[in-house]
C-alpha positions in Angstrom: -80.1 -24.1 -34.9 -78.9 -23.3 -31.6 -77.5 -25.4 -28.9 -80.6 -25.2 -26.8 -82.9 -26.3 -29.4 -84.8 -29.5 -28.5 -84.2 -31.2 -32.1 -80.3 -30.2 -31.8 -80.1 -31.8 -28.3 -82.1 -34.9 -29.3 -79.6 -35.2 -32.3 -76.6 -35.1 -29.9 -78.3 -37.5 -27.4 -79.2 -40.1 -30.3 -75.7 -39.7 -31.5 -74.2 -40.3 -28.1 -76.5 -43.3 -27.4 -75.2 -44.8 -30.8 -71.7 -44.5 -29.8 -72.5 -46.3 -26.7 -74.1 -49.1 -28.6 -71.4 -49.2 -31.0 -68.7 -49.7 -28.2 -70.8 -52.3 -26.3 -71.4 -54.3 -29.3 -67.6 -54.6 -30.1 -66.9 -55.3 -26.5 -69.5 -58.2 -26.5 -67.1 -59.7 -28.9 -63.8 -58.7 -27.6 -64.3 -59.5 -23.9 -65.1 -63.1 -24.5 -62.2 -63.6 -26.5 -60.1 -61.9 -24.0 -61.5 -64.3 -21.3 -60.6 -67.5 -23.3 -57.0 -66.3 -24.2 -56.2 -65.3 -20.6 -57.7 -68.7 -19.1 -55.3 -71.0 -17.5 -57.2 -74.1 -19.2 -58.2 -72.3 -22.6 -61.6 -73.9 -22.7 -63.8 -71.9 -25.3 -67.4 -70.8 -24.4 -70.2 -73.1 -25.4 -71.9 -72.9 -28.5 -75.2 -71.2 -27.1 -73.1 -68.9 -24.9 -71.4 -67.6 -28.5 -74.6 -67.4 -29.9 -75.6 -64.9 -27.0 -72.5 -62.8 -27.8 -73.1 -62.8 -31.4 -76.4 -61.7 -30.6 -75.7 -58.8 -28.2 -73.3 -58.0 -31.0 -76.0 -57.7 -33.8 -78.2 -55.7 -31.4 -75.7 -53.2 -30.6 -74.8 -52.7 -34.2 -78.5 -52.2 -35.2 -78.9 -49.8 -32.2 -75.7 -47.9 -33.4 -76.8 -47.7 -36.9 -80.6 -47.0 -36.2 -79.6 -44.2 -33.8 -77.1 -42.4 -35.7 -79.5 -42.6 -38.7 -82.2 -41.0 -36.4 -79.8 -38.5 -35.1 -79.4 -37.1 -38.8 -82.9 -36.4 -38.8 -82.9 -34.1 -36.0 -79.8 -32.2 -36.6 -77.0 -31.7 -39.0 -74.7 -34.3 -40.0 -71.6 -32.2 -39.4 -72.4 -32.1 -35.6 -73.8 -35.9 -35.1 -71.2 -37.8 -37.4 -68.6 -36.6 -35.2 -70.1 -37.1 -31.9 -71.0 -40.4 -33.1 -67.2 -41.3 -34.2 
């Protein structure tokens, strides 16, 4: 496959999307913890807000796993996995 080929372009695009989903899902867990740690009063978020952050994390991880798996259907894993990582 050459770079201009549609399936390789799609594979790399899906891999990049998976990487973005992975980073954003980790950020949805790390950033609220950072806010609680640096807050002056140390109040934690409510249970429903924590549930929303957890749901964002789960959706992001599902998107990351699904995108990287779909990327391997359209291009070689030797290219899509390093792009994903």
